[in-house]
C-alpha positions in Angstrom: 140.2 141.2 73.2 141.6 139.2 70.3 142.0 135.5 71.0 145.6 134.2 70.8 146.1 131.5 68.3 146.4 127.9 69.4 150.0 126.6 69.3 150.1 123.6 66.9 152.2 121.6 69.4 149.4 121.8 72.0 146.9 120.1 69.8 149.4 117.5 68.6 150.3 116.6 72.1 146.7 116.2 73.1 146.0 113.9 70.1 149.0 111.8 71.2 147.6 111.7 74.8 150.7 113.5 76.1 149.2 116.7 77.4 150.1 117.8 81.0 147.8 119.7 83.3 149.0 123.2 82.1 148.6 122.3 78.5 145.1 120.9 79.0 144.1 124.1 80.8 145.3 126.1 77.8 143.3 123.9 75.5 140.2 124.4 77.7 140.5 128.1 77.5 141.1 128.0 73.7 138.2 125.7 72.9 135.8 127.6 75.2 135.8 130.5 72.7 136.4 128.6 69.4 133.5 128.5 66.9 132.4 125.3 65.1 134.1 126.1 61.7 137.4 126.7 63.4 137.1 123.4 65.3 136.2 121.5 62.2 139.2 123.0 60.3 141.5 121.9 63.0 140.0 118.4 63.1 140.2 118.0 59.3 143.8 119.1 59.2 144.8 116.6 61.9 142.8 113.8 60.2 144.4 114.6 56.8 147.9 114.6 58.4 147.4 111.3 60.1 146.1 109.5 57.0 144.2 107.1 59.2 140.7 105.7 58.4 138.3 105.2 61.2 138.8 101.7 62.5 135.8 99.7 63.7 137.9 98.4 66.6 137.9 102.0 68.0 134.1 101.9 68.5 134.1 100.5 72.1 136.6 103.2 73.1 134.5 106.0 71.4 131.4 104.5 73.0 133.1 104.9 76.5 134.1 108.5 75.7 130.5 109.3 74.7 129.2 107.5 77.8 131.5 109.4 80.1 130.4 112.7 78.6 126.7 111.8 78.8 127.1 110.9 82.4 129.2 113.9 83.4 128.3 116.8 81.2 125.1 118.7 80.9 124.6 119.1 77.2 121.8 119.7 74.6 121.9 116.8 72.1 121.4 119.3 69.3 124.4 121.5 70.3 126.8 122.0 67.3 129.7 120.7 69.3 128.1 117.4 70.0 127.5 116.9 66.3 131.3 116.4 65.9 130.9 112.9 67.5 129.0 112.0 64.3 131.4 113.6 61.9 131.7 110.6 59.6 135.3 110.0 58.6 136.5 112.4 61.2 135.0 110.5 64.1 138.2 109.3 65.6 139.7 112.7 65.9 136.4 114.5 66.7 135.7 112.2 69.6 139.0 113.0 71.2 138.6 116.7 70.6 135.0 116.6 72.0 136.4 115.7 75.4 138.3 119.0 75.6 135.5 121.1 73.9 132.7 119.8 76.1 134.8 120.0 79.3 135.7 123.6 78.5 132.1 124.6 77.7 130.9 122.8 80.8 133.3 124.6 83.1 132.1 127.9 81.6 128.5 126.9 82.1 127.7 127.5 78.4 125.8 124.2 78.1 122.6 123.6 80.1 120.0 120.9 80.0 118.9 117.7 81.8 121.5 115.0 81.4 120.9 112.6 78.6 119.9 109.2 80.0 121.7 106.2 78.4 122.2 102.5 79.3 125.2 101.5 81.4 128.5 100.4 80.0 131.9 98.9 80.9 133.1 101.5 83.4 134.9 101.1 86.7 137.6 102.5 88.9 140.6 100.5 90.2 142.3 101.6 93.4 145.5 100.1 94.7 146.7 101.9 97.8 146.4 105.6 97.0 146.6 105.0 93.2 143.3 105.3 91.2 142.9 104.3 87.6 139.8 104.6 85.4 138.8 101.5 83.6 136.7 101.2 80.5 136.5 99.7 77.1 139.9 100.2 75.5 142.5 98.5 73.4 144.3 95.6 75.1 147.5 96.4 76.9 149.5 96.0 80.1 148.8 98.5 82.8 151.1 97.1 85.5 154.0 94.7 85.6 156.3 94.3 88.6 157.4 91.6 91.1 156.0 88.7 89.2 152.6 90.4 88.8 151.1 91.5 85.5 147.8 93.4 85.2 146.4 93.9 81.8 143.2 95.0 80.1 141.2 93.5 77.2 139.3 95.4 74.6 136.0 94.0 75.8 136.2 95.7 79.2 138.0 93.1 81.3 140.9 93.4 83.6 143.2 90.4 84.0 145.5 89.6 86.9 148.4 87.2 86.7 150.8 86.4 89.6 153.5 84.0 88.6 156.2 83.6 91.2 155.1 86.9 92.7 156.9 88.2 95.8 155.0 88.3 99.0 154.6 92.1 99.0 153.2 92.2 95.5 150.9 89.2 96.0 149.3 90.4 99.2 148.6 93.9 97.9 144.8 94.6 98.0 143.0 95.9 94.9 139.5 97.4 94.8 137.4 97.6 91.7 134.4 99.9 92.0 131.6 100.2 89.4 129.6 103.5 89.5 125.9 103.7 88.8 125.6 103.1 85.1 128.7 100.8 85.0 129.7 97.2 85.0 133.0 95.4 84.7 134.7 92.0 84.5 137.9 90.9 86.3 139.8 87.7 85.9 141.6 87.0 89.2 145.1 85.6 89.5 143.7 82.1 90.1 141.7 82.2 86.9 138.4 82.9 88.5 136.1 85.4 86.7 134.0 88.0 88.5 131.5 90.3 86.8 130.4 93.4 88.8 127.0 95.0 88.3 126.4 98.7 88.6 127.1 100.4 91.9 129.2 97.5 93.3 132.7 96.9 94.8 135.1 94.0 94.8 138.2 93.9 97.0 140.8 91.1 96.4 144.5 90.4 96.8 146.8 90.6 93.7 147.7 86.9 94.3 146.3 84.3 96.6 148.6 83.1 99.3 147.9 80.8 102.2 145.1 78.2 102.7 142.2 80.1 101.2 141.2 82.6 98.4 139.2 85.3 100.0 137.5 88.3 98.4 135.0 91.0 99.6 131.9 92.2 97.7 129.4 95.0 98.2 126.6 95.3 95.7 126.1 92.5 93.1 128.6 90.2 91.5 128.6 87.0 89.5 131.3 84.5 90.1 132.8 81.7 88.0 135.3 80.2 90.4 138.3 78.2 89.2 138.5 74.8 90.9 141.2 74.3 93.6 140.3 71.6 96.1 143.3 72.6 98.2 142.3 76.2 98.5 138.6 77.1 99.0 137.3 80.3 97.5 135.5 82.5 100.1 133.3 85.5 99.3 132.6 87.8 102.3 129.5 89.9 101.7 127.4 91.9 104.2 128.8 89.9 107.2 128.2 86.6 105.6 130.5 84.0 103.9 130.0 82.0 100.7 132.5 79.1 100.6 133.1 77.2 97.4 135.7 75.0 95.7 134.7 75.7 92.1 131.3 76.8 90.9 129.1 79.6 89.4 126.9 81.7 91.6 125.5 85.2 92.0 125.6 87.3 95.2 123.8 90.5 95.9 123.3 92.8 98.9 121.6 95.8 97.2 119.3 97.7 99.5 116.2 96.4 97.7 117.1 92.8 98.6 116.6 93.6 102.3 119.5 91.2 103.1 122.2 89.2 101.3 121.0 87.1 98.5 123.0 84.2 97.0 121.8 82.2 94.0 123.6 79.0 92.8 123.8 78.1 89.1 126.2 75.1 89.2 128.2 73.1 91.7 127.6 73.7 95.4 128.3 76.4 98.0 128.3 76.6 101.8 126.6 79.8 103.0 127.0 80.9 106.6 126.0 84.1 108.5 127.5 86.0 111.4 125.4 84.0 113.9 126.8 80.6 113.0 123.9 79.4 110.9 124.7 77.8 107.6 123.2 76.0 104.6 124.5 74.1 101.6 123.0 75.3 98.3 122.3 73.1 95.3 121.9 74.4 91.7 118.7 76.5 91.2 118.5 77.3 94.9 118.7 80.7 96.6 119.4 81.7 100.2 118.4 85.0 101.7 120.3 86.1 104.8 118.3 88.7 106.8 117.9 89.7 110.4 120.0 86.7 111.6 117.9 84.1 109.7 118.6 82.1 106.5 115.7 81.4 104.1 116.3 78.8 101.4 114.1 78.4 98.3 114.1 76.9 94.8 114.4 79.4 91.9 115.2 79.5 88.2 118.9 80.6 88.8 119.3 81.9 85.2 116.7 84.6 86.1 119.2 86.1 88.5 122.1 85.7 86.1 120.4 87.4 83.2 122.1 90.7 83.8 125.4 89.2 82.9 124.0 88.3 79.5 122.9 91.8 78.8 119.2 91.4 79.9 116.9 92.4 82.7 114.7 89.4 83.5 112.0 90.2 86.1 109.9 87.1 87.1 107.3 88.1 89.6 109.4 91.0 90.9 107.8 94.0 92.7 107.7 97.1 90.6 109.5 99.1 93.3 112.5 96.6 93.1 112.4 96.7 89.3 112.6 100.5 89.3 115.5 100.6 91.7 117.5 98.3 89.4 116.7 100.3 86.4 117.6 103.5 88.2 121.0 102.1 89.1 121.7 100.9 85.6 120.6 104.1 83.8 122.0 106.3 86.6 118.7 108.1 87.3 116.7 108.6 90.5 113.5 106.9 91.8 111.4 107.0 94.9 110.6 103.3 95.7 107.9 104.3 98.1 106.0 106.1 95.4 105.8 102.9 93.2 102.5 100.9 93.0 102.4 97.6 94.9 102.4 95.3 91.9 104.7 92.5 90.6 106.2 92.4 87.1 106.9 89.7 84.5 109.1 91.0 81.7 112.4 90.5 79.8 114.2 93.6 78.6 117.5 94.3 76.9 119.9 96.3 79.1 120.9 98.3 76.1 117.3 99.5 75.4 116.5 103.2 75.6 115.0 104.1 79.0 111.9 105.5 77.4 111.4 102.2 75.5 111.8 100.2 78.8 109.3 102.3 80.7 106.9 102.1 77.8 107.2 98.3 77.8 106.6 98.1 81.6 103.6 100.4 81.3 102.0 98.1 78.7 102.8 95.0 80.8 101.3 96.5 83.9 98.5 98.8 82.6 100.2 101.4 84.8 101.9 104.5 83.4 105.6 105.3 84.2 107.6 108.1 82.8 111.0 109.9 83.1 110.7 113.4 84.4 114.1 115.1 84.2 116.4 112.6 85.8 113.8 110.7 87.8 111.5 107.7 87.1 107.9 108.6 88.2 104.6 106.7 88.4 101.6 108.6 87.0 98.6 108.0 89.2 
């Protein structure tokens, strides 16, 4: 059966990000059976028509596209279609077309292999009521403006909330930002406070803060830089505990490997209380662990627990099983903590390093051998 030609308008609407569901389905069907030379001709024609040169500012957006594909699609790196992402001057158009090509091929089960493992990136989901938006690294712009509320994104992967004279309904609306495994994201709240979410985490907060307090909810790991307001304390609810501050910098985490809720103070002071009425005041370079109804306070190097916000893993006397769980979450791979040797690790690693390089460094540091088998980190006994 002869393949029907692609209508020029379909491709033009896709490049302009104006395709509807029916048009995308037609594109999927077309690209599923297109050969590489045909695709390249189409891309070249569109590039020549646009007259645009590849702009370095587009790199973060293209990196997000590639990250999403690597996380969602099963593809052989040497597949001809994937070479389009490296098509030199045609990179801008090729990256956009690659989304359609790869999706169509994936749905047709024409590509098969273990998923490529890459470091995490700025990826998150924003939900407000029943509305769900995908967040990533993109050009700055306003995504919502109504009732005195403005929500915008920055090119570096940050979402910013502003509520100036917002009406009560708009201000009280709850927002939830969720980072998947292999994702992280920053949000500037309406009071000016900054929150950075680590992979596999969730932050729930009102659009604007009304009343006598500023309360947010966290699950996973988050770093806070709280804007000072002596008249309105900032309260973080995490795992049944509360962290109460006026203005400070601290890290909270209730990942499963913590075996409780962990709060580490970098600057200022915080009041930490659990569900049993026990409380403690933290000073800089102190950490409290809330577990099984008890609070355990100890002195630490707080920057060790903040290193992830600076693009590093810093493990200082950390059990290998804990290290591997954190790596698995960031690289979106699997691990069996129970199979890991009982040994502690001292190492600093870039969060952008290749997973094989990271495991090789850990192997050298511990004299133990670790490897990636398929999509799982394993210990070779």
